[in-house]
KOLTI-302437 format. One record per residue (C-alpha): residue in three letters; x, y, z. Coordinates in steps of 0.05 Angstrom, whole numbers, plus 5000, padded with zeros to 4 digits. Example, Ala and Ser with C-alpha at 12.3 -4.5 7.8 and 13.67 -1.06 7.14 Angstrom:
# residues 2
@resn ALA | px 5246 | py 4910 | pz 5156
@resn SER | px 5273 | py 4979 | pz 5143
# end
This chain:
# residues 322
@resn UNK | px 5000 | py 5000 | pz 5000
@resn UNK | px 5024 | py 5071 | pz 4988
@resn UNK | px 5058 | py 5101 | pz 5048
@resn UNK | px 5062 | py 5173 | pz 5073
@resn UNK | px 5133 | py 5198 | pz 5069
@resn UNK | px 5168 | py 5265 | pz 5070
@resn UNK | px 5209 | py 5289 | pz 5011
@resn UNK | px 5268 | py 5337 | pz 5014
@resn UNK | px 5243 | py 5405 | pz 5034
@resn UNK | px 5184 | py 5377 | pz 5072
@resn UNK | px 5139 | py 5365 | pz 5012
@resn UNK | px 5086 | py 5312 | pz 5025
@resn UNK | px 5089 | py 5247 | pz 4987
@resn UNK | px 5037 | py 5192 | pz 4987
@resn UNK | px 5077 | py 5141 | pz 4949
@resn UNK | px 5106 | py 5071 | pz 4960
@resn UNK | px 5175 | py 5062 | pz 4989
@resn UNK | px 5229 | py 5077 | pz 4939
@resn UNK | px 5248 | py 5014 | pz 4900
@resn UNK | px 5320 | py 4995 | pz 4885
@resn UNK | px 5355 | py 5017 | pz 4823
@resn UNK | px 5317 | py 4998 | pz 4760
@resn UNK | px 5368 | py 4977 | pz 4708
@resn UNK | px 5359 | py 4995 | pz 4635
@resn UNK | px 5305 | py 5048 | pz 4644
@resn UNK | px 5345 | py 5112 | pz 4640
@resn UNK | px 5318 | py 5132 | pz 4571
@resn UNK | px 5246 | py 5123 | pz 4594
@resn UNK | px 5260 | py 5163 | pz 4658
@resn UNK | px 5286 | py 5221 | pz 4616
@resn UNK | px 5226 | py 5215 | pz 4569
@resn UNK | px 5177 | py 5218 | pz 4627
@resn UNK | px 5214 | py 5276 | pz 4659
@resn UNK | px 5209 | py 5316 | pz 4595
@resn UNK | px 5134 | py 5303 | pz 4589
@resn UNK | px 5120 | py 5323 | pz 4661
@resn UNK | px 5162 | py 5386 | pz 4654
@resn UNK | px 5117 | py 5411 | pz 4598
@resn UNK | px 5079 | py 5475 | pz 4611
@resn UNK | px 5012 | py 5458 | pz 4644
@resn UNK | px 4972 | py 5494 | pz 4590
@resn UNK | px 4994 | py 5444 | pz 4538
@resn UNK | px 5008 | py 5384 | pz 4582
@resn UNK | px 4990 | py 5314 | pz 4560
@resn UNK | px 4983 | py 5260 | pz 4613
@resn UNK | px 5039 | py 5208 | pz 4606
@resn UNK | px 5020 | py 5135 | pz 4614
@resn UNK | px 5069 | py 5079 | pz 4630
@resn UNK | px 5044 | py 5017 | pz 4594
@resn UNK | px 5070 | py 4946 | pz 4586
@resn UNK | px 5063 | py 4874 | pz 4605
@resn UNK | px 5045 | py 4854 | pz 4676
@resn UNK | px 5110 | py 4844 | pz 4714
@resn UNK | px 5148 | py 4894 | pz 4671
@resn UNK | px 5157 | py 4943 | pz 4729
@resn UNK | px 5109 | py 5000 | pz 4715
@resn UNK | px 5091 | py 5013 | pz 4787
@resn UNK | px 5163 | py 5009 | pz 4810
@resn UNK | px 5183 | py 5056 | pz 4754
@resn UNK | px 5131 | py 5107 | pz 4776
@resn UNK | px 5153 | py 5102 | pz 4848
@resn UNK | px 5226 | py 5111 | pz 4830
@resn UNK | px 5209 | py 5172 | pz 4788
@resn UNK | px 5169 | py 5203 | pz 4846
@resn UNK | px 5226 | py 5194 | pz 4895
@resn UNK | px 5285 | py 5213 | pz 4850
@resn UNK | px 5256 | py 5265 | pz 4802
@resn UNK | px 5195 | py 5294 | pz 4836
@resn UNK | px 5227 | py 5356 | pz 4864
@resn UNK | px 5189 | py 5403 | pz 4819
@resn UNK | px 5123 | py 5382 | pz 4850
@resn UNK | px 5123 | py 5429 | pz 4909
@resn UNK | px 5050 | py 5416 | pz 4924
@resn UNK | px 5064 | py 5342 | pz 4935
@resn UNK | px 5060 | py 5275 | pz 4901
@resn UNK | px 4999 | py 5231 | pz 4914
@resn UNK | px 4988 | py 5158 | pz 4896
@resn UNK | px 4918 | py 5135 | pz 4877
@resn UNK | px 4912 | py 5060 | pz 4867
@resn UNK | px 4857 | py 5042 | pz 4818
@resn UNK | px 4863 | py 4966 | pz 4814
@resn UNK | px 4796 | py 4963 | pz 4849
@resn UNK | px 4759 | py 5024 | pz 4822
@resn UNK | px 4702 | py 5022 | pz 4872
@resn UNK | px 4670 | py 5083 | pz 4905
@resn UNK | px 4695 | py 5061 | pz 4973
@resn UNK | px 4766 | py 5049 | pz 4950
@resn UNK | px 4774 | py 5115 | pz 4913
@resn UNK | px 4740 | py 5159 | pz 4964
@resn UNK | px 4778 | py 5125 | pz 5020
@resn UNK | px 4845 | py 5142 | pz 4989
@resn UNK | px 4824 | py 5214 | pz 4975
@resn UNK | px 4802 | py 5220 | pz 5047
@resn UNK | px 4872 | py 5197 | pz 5069
@resn UNK | px 4903 | py 5250 | pz 5024
@resn UNK | px 4857 | py 5304 | pz 5052
@resn UNK | px 4872 | py 5288 | pz 5124
@resn UNK | px 4946 | py 5285 | pz 5111
@resn UNK | px 4940 | py 5355 | pz 5081
@resn UNK | px 4902 | py 5382 | pz 5141
@resn UNK | px 4836 | py 5390 | pz 5104
@resn UNK | px 4773 | py 5387 | pz 5146
@resn UNK | px 4705 | py 5364 | pz 5118
@resn UNK | px 4667 | py 5428 | pz 5134
@resn UNK | px 4606 | py 5382 | pz 5140
@resn UNK | px 4566 | py 5351 | pz 5195
@resn UNK | px 4525 | py 5288 | pz 5192
@resn UNK | px 4543 | py 5217 | pz 5175
@resn UNK | px 4614 | py 5191 | pz 5167
@resn UNK | px 4598 | py 5176 | pz 5094
@resn UNK | px 4577 | py 5248 | pz 5082
@resn UNK | px 4640 | py 5275 | pz 5116
@resn UNK | px 4685 | py 5229 | pz 5076
@resn UNK | px 4654 | py 5252 | pz 5011
@resn UNK | px 4664 | py 5324 | pz 5032
@resn UNK | px 4737 | py 5311 | pz 5048
@resn UNK | px 4747 | py 5277 | pz 4980
@resn UNK | px 4714 | py 5334 | pz 4943
@resn UNK | px 4754 | py 5386 | pz 4980
@resn UNK | px 4820 | py 5351 | pz 4965
@resn UNK | px 4802 | py 5346 | pz 4891
@resn UNK | px 4780 | py 5418 | pz 4889
@resn UNK | px 4844 | py 5442 | pz 4922
@resn UNK | px 4905 | py 5397 | pz 4912
@resn UNK | px 4874 | py 5364 | pz 4850
@resn UNK | px 4876 | py 5431 | pz 4815
@resn UNK | px 4946 | py 5454 | pz 4834
@resn UNK | px 4995 | py 5451 | pz 4776
@resn UNK | px 5052 | py 5436 | pz 4824
@resn UNK | px 5019 | py 5371 | pz 4848
@resn UNK | px 5031 | py 5303 | pz 4815
@resn UNK | px 4976 | py 5252 | pz 4821
@resn UNK | px 4998 | py 5181 | pz 4803
@resn UNK | px 4941 | py 5138 | pz 4778
@resn UNK | px 4967 | py 5068 | pz 4788
@resn UNK | px 4937 | py 5006 | pz 4755
@resn UNK | px 4886 | py 5043 | pz 4715
@resn UNK | px 4856 | py 4987 | pz 4674
@resn UNK | px 4788 | py 5019 | pz 4659
@resn UNK | px 4798 | py 5078 | pz 4612
@resn UNK | px 4729 | py 5106 | pz 4631
@resn UNK | px 4759 | py 5126 | pz 4698
@resn UNK | px 4796 | py 5182 | pz 4662
@resn UNK | px 4736 | py 5212 | pz 4627
@resn UNK | px 4674 | py 5194 | pz 4667
@resn UNK | px 4655 | py 5222 | pz 4736
@resn UNK | px 4690 | py 5187 | pz 4793
@resn UNK | px 4647 | py 5136 | pz 4831
@resn UNK | px 4608 | py 5173 | pz 4885
@resn UNK | px 4637 | py 5240 | pz 4862
@resn UNK | px 4593 | py 5260 | pz 4802
@resn UNK | px 4624 | py 5329 | pz 4795
@resn UNK | px 4696 | py 5306 | pz 4787
@resn UNK | px 4732 | py 5274 | pz 4729
@resn UNK | px 4806 | py 5256 | pz 4732
@resn UNK | px 4815 | py 5283 | pz 4661
@resn UNK | px 4793 | py 5352 | pz 4683
@resn UNK | px 4839 | py 5360 | pz 4742
@resn UNK | px 4892 | py 5414 | pz 4732
@resn UNK | px 4946 | py 5377 | pz 4771
@resn UNK | px 4997 | py 5337 | pz 4733
@resn UNK | px 4978 | py 5264 | pz 4725
@resn UNK | px 5017 | py 5201 | pz 4712
@resn UNK | px 4982 | py 5136 | pz 4693
@resn UNK | px 5007 | py 5064 | pz 4699
@resn UNK | px 4967 | py 5013 | pz 4660
@resn UNK | px 4971 | py 4950 | pz 4618
@resn UNK | px 4925 | py 4983 | pz 4569
@resn UNK | px 4952 | py 5017 | pz 4506
@resn UNK | px 4886 | py 5049 | pz 4485
@resn UNK | px 4884 | py 5107 | pz 4534
@resn UNK | px 4858 | py 5169 | pz 4497
@resn UNK | px 4894 | py 5236 | pz 4507
@resn UNK | px 4953 | py 5202 | pz 4540
@resn UNK | px 5025 | py 5201 | pz 4516
@resn UNK | px 5044 | py 5127 | pz 4521
@resn UNK | px 5113 | py 5107 | pz 4546
@resn UNK | px 5118 | py 5032 | pz 4535
@resn UNK | px 5164 | py 4993 | pz 4581
@resn UNK | px 5192 | py 4934 | pz 4543
@resn UNK | px 5228 | py 4872 | pz 4567
@resn UNK | px 5299 | py 4883 | pz 4589
@resn UNK | px 5355 | py 4868 | pz 4539
@resn UNK | px 5390 | py 4802 | pz 4554
@resn UNK | px 5454 | py 4834 | pz 4583
@resn UNK | px 5415 | py 4876 | pz 4632
@resn UNK | px 5369 | py 4818 | pz 4648
@resn UNK | px 5430 | py 4776 | pz 4664
@resn UNK | px 5456 | py 4830 | pz 4712
@resn UNK | px 5388 | py 4835 | pz 4747
@resn UNK | px 5384 | py 4759 | pz 4756
@resn UNK | px 5456 | py 4753 | pz 4782
@resn UNK | px 5448 | py 4811 | pz 4829
@resn UNK | px 5384 | py 4781 | pz 4859
@resn UNK | px 5418 | py 4713 | pz 4864
@resn UNK | px 5481 | py 4740 | pz 4895
@resn UNK | px 5523 | py 4703 | pz 4843
@resn UNK | px 5584 | py 4728 | pz 4806
@resn UNK | px 5584 | py 4748 | pz 4734
@resn UNK | px 5650 | py 4711 | pz 4724
@resn UNK | px 5621 | py 4644 | pz 4746
@resn UNK | px 5558 | py 4655 | pz 4705
@resn UNK | px 5600 | py 4670 | pz 4644
@resn UNK | px 5626 | py 4598 | pz 4645
@resn UNK | px 5556 | py 4568 | pz 4652
@resn UNK | px 5519 | py 4569 | pz 4586
@resn UNK | px 5456 | py 4543 | pz 4620
@resn UNK | px 5442 | py 4613 | pz 4644
@resn UNK | px 5422 | py 4631 | pz 4573
@resn UNK | px 5366 | py 4580 | pz 4573
@resn UNK | px 5340 | py 4607 | pz 4639
@resn UNK | px 5342 | py 4678 | pz 4614
@resn UNK | px 5304 | py 4659 | pz 4551
@resn UNK | px 5248 | py 4630 | pz 4596
@resn UNK | px 5245 | py 4692 | pz 4640
@resn UNK | px 5235 | py 4737 | pz 4579
@resn UNK | px 5269 | py 4799 | pz 4607
@resn UNK | px 5213 | py 4811 | pz 4657
@resn UNK | px 5242 | py 4846 | pz 4718
@resn UNK | px 5192 | py 4813 | pz 4765
@resn UNK | px 5208 | py 4743 | pz 4740
@resn UNK | px 5282 | py 4757 | pz 4742
@resn UNK | px 5280 | py 4781 | pz 4815
@resn UNK | px 5239 | py 4721 | pz 4836
@resn UNK | px 5286 | py 4672 | pz 4801
@resn UNK | px 5345 | py 4706 | pz 4833
@resn UNK | px 5313 | py 4700 | pz 4902
@resn UNK | px 5302 | py 4626 | pz 4891
@resn UNK | px 5373 | py 4615 | pz 4868
@resn UNK | px 5398 | py 4653 | pz 4929
@resn UNK | px 5358 | py 4608 | pz 4975
@resn UNK | px 5376 | py 4544 | pz 4938
@resn UNK | px 5450 | py 4554 | pz 4932
@resn UNK | px 5459 | py 4483 | pz 4904
@resn UNK | px 5410 | py 4495 | pz 4848
@resn UNK | px 5439 | py 4509 | pz 4780
@resn UNK | px 5410 | py 4550 | pz 4723
@resn UNK | px 5394 | py 4488 | pz 4682
@resn UNK | px 5355 | py 4456 | pz 4740
@resn UNK | px 5313 | py 4518 | pz 4752
@resn UNK | px 5299 | py 4523 | pz 4677
@resn UNK | px 5277 | py 4451 | pz 4677
@resn UNK | px 5230 | py 4463 | pz 4735
@resn UNK | px 5200 | py 4524 | pz 4701
@resn UNK | px 5189 | py 4486 | pz 4636
@resn UNK | px 5152 | py 4433 | pz 4676
@resn UNK | px 5106 | py 4487 | pz 4703
@resn UNK | px 5089 | py 4513 | pz 4633
@resn UNK | px 5143 | py 4564 | pz 4618
@resn UNK | px 5169 | py 4569 | pz 4547
@resn UNK | px 5222 | py 4607 | pz 4511
@resn UNK | px 5199 | py 4679 | pz 4500
@resn UNK | px 5213 | py 4699 | pz 4428
@resn UNK | px 5216 | py 4771 | pz 4403
@resn UNK | px 5148 | py 4799 | pz 4385
@resn UNK | px 5172 | py 4819 | pz 4316
@resn UNK | px 5180 | py 4745 | pz 4299
@resn UNK | px 5118 | py 4714 | pz 4329
@resn UNK | px 5068 | py 4771 | pz 4337
@resn UNK | px 5049 | py 4813 | pz 4397
@resn UNK | px 4994 | py 4767 | pz 4422
@resn UNK | px 5038 | py 4705 | pz 4423
@resn UNK | px 5094 | py 4745 | pz 4454
@resn UNK | px 5050 | py 4768 | pz 4511
@resn UNK | px 5023 | py 4698 | pz 4520
@resn UNK | px 5094 | py 4672 | pz 4526
@resn UNK | px 5111 | py 4725 | pz 4579
@resn UNK | px 5048 | py 4709 | pz 4618
@resn UNK | px 5063 | py 4634 | pz 4617
@resn UNK | px 5134 | py 4644 | pz 4641
@resn UNK | px 5114 | py 4693 | pz 4695
@resn UNK | px 5059 | py 4645 | pz 4718
@resn UNK | px 5109 | py 4588 | pz 4722
@resn UNK | px 5157 | py 4631 | pz 4762
@resn UNK | px 5102 | py 4652 | pz 4811
@resn UNK | px 5079 | py 4580 | pz 4819
@resn UNK | px 5149 | py 4557 | pz 4836
@resn UNK | px 5157 | py 4615 | pz 4884
@resn UNK | px 5094 | py 4596 | pz 4922
@resn UNK | px 5120 | py 4524 | pz 4929
@resn UNK | px 5185 | py 4549 | pz 4959
@resn UNK | px 5153 | py 4584 | pz 5019
@resn UNK | px 5180 | py 4559 | pz 5085
@resn UNK | px 5147 | py 4493 | pz 5104
@resn UNK | px 5152 | py 4509 | pz 5178
@resn UNK | px 5110 | py 4572 | pz 5169
@resn UNK | px 5045 | py 4547 | pz 5138
@resn UNK | px 5009 | py 4609 | pz 5161
@resn UNK | px 5051 | py 4650 | pz 5112
@resn UNK | px 5031 | py 4606 | pz 5054
@resn UNK | px 4958 | py 4613 | pz 5073
@resn UNK | px 4964 | py 4688 | pz 5078
@resn UNK | px 4998 | py 4694 | pz 5010
@resn UNK | px 4947 | py 4647 | pz 4978
@resn UNK | px 4890 | py 4689 | pz 5006
@resn UNK | px 4922 | py 4754 | pz 4982
@resn UNK | px 4933 | py 4725 | pz 4913
@resn UNK | px 4858 | py 4717 | pz 4905
@resn UNK | px 4845 | py 4791 | pz 4914
@resn UNK | px 4828 | py 4831 | pz 4852
@resn UNK | px 4887 | py 4876 | pz 4864
@resn UNK | px 4934 | py 4818 | pz 4858
@resn UNK | px 4912 | py 4804 | pz 4787
@resn UNK | px 4942 | py 4869 | pz 4764
@resn UNK | px 4992 | py 4888 | pz 4818
@resn UNK | px 5030 | py 4831 | pz 4850
@resn UNK | px 5089 | py 4874 | pz 4871
@resn UNK | px 5072 | py 4878 | pz 4945
@resn UNK | px 5062 | py 4802 | pz 4946
@resn UNK | px 5128 | py 4793 | pz 4912
@resn UNK | px 5165 | py 4836 | pz 4963
@resn UNK | px 5136 | py 4791 | pz 5018
@resn UNK | px 5156 | py 4728 | pz 4981
@resn UNK | px 5226 | py 4750 | pz 4965
@resn UNK | px 5238 | py 4771 | pz 5037
@resn UNK | px 5217 | py 4704 | pz 5065
@resn UNK | px 5254 | py 4666 | pz 5011
@resn UNK | px 5318 | py 4700 | pz 5032
@resn UNK | px 5305 | py 4704 | pz 5107
@resn UNK | px 5253 | py 4651 | pz 5125
@resn UNK | px 5261 | py 4660 | pz 5200
@resn UNK | px 5266 | py 4735 | pz 5202
# end
């Protein structure tokens, strides 16, 4: 969940914890920076798009922490994986209270919450020095139609700067920044870093190439595979590749050779295999953890945003008794 943090200079942030360095994304960071620096009168909303597991949410969080200094009014993180009235208004109420806004209304809690949400949208939502990150926006109508429970407010009409993350590539009036799979050399570095293994040793093991071909350059799959290799120090690249193939993973070919739909299917199959193997590796002496993760994985949010689950998994894979 997004966390309240303070940025340099005391500016308020409502964003997730800063992720580690994202390799191979410097060009996209510069592109996003240029779009968000555009004069507000002509600004177009940038949208980070790409396959699930490609790192859109982490990219947005890194940008907010490292390049968000120009947003003196604050950076706020609105999760839209579950676009219900309760979820959206609840988050806006959190923003309002963090900013010291009062409802100015009496009556039921529901009425006061709505007043708080409307006051935040009317104030901070219309400040050009505020950045509102719309994470996991999978329903394009949320940009153009009135917000649930807030009929007088549309995200498209807010004057603050906005940044969208979405798997969709049909978002009208957005400047799409597509995050693609990592090139093989960068993917190898991400895998080895997560596994705590040396590049020199990997250079002598040609089996790493097979494993990399199955992981498809997806940062999420690479980090999970690295965490498993770190836990199972005796496991080689060939063995993990064999296990993943048994779970349905297949070599991910370039989209230009097989078509975009087949390419995405290949990435989904490999990521699914990696997730399945990760679940199976949870500590056997902590069955409650497995039950919690299995329950969380059924939530609608988990279908589009597994990152928080992955952080939990990777932590316990590395430090099962912590």
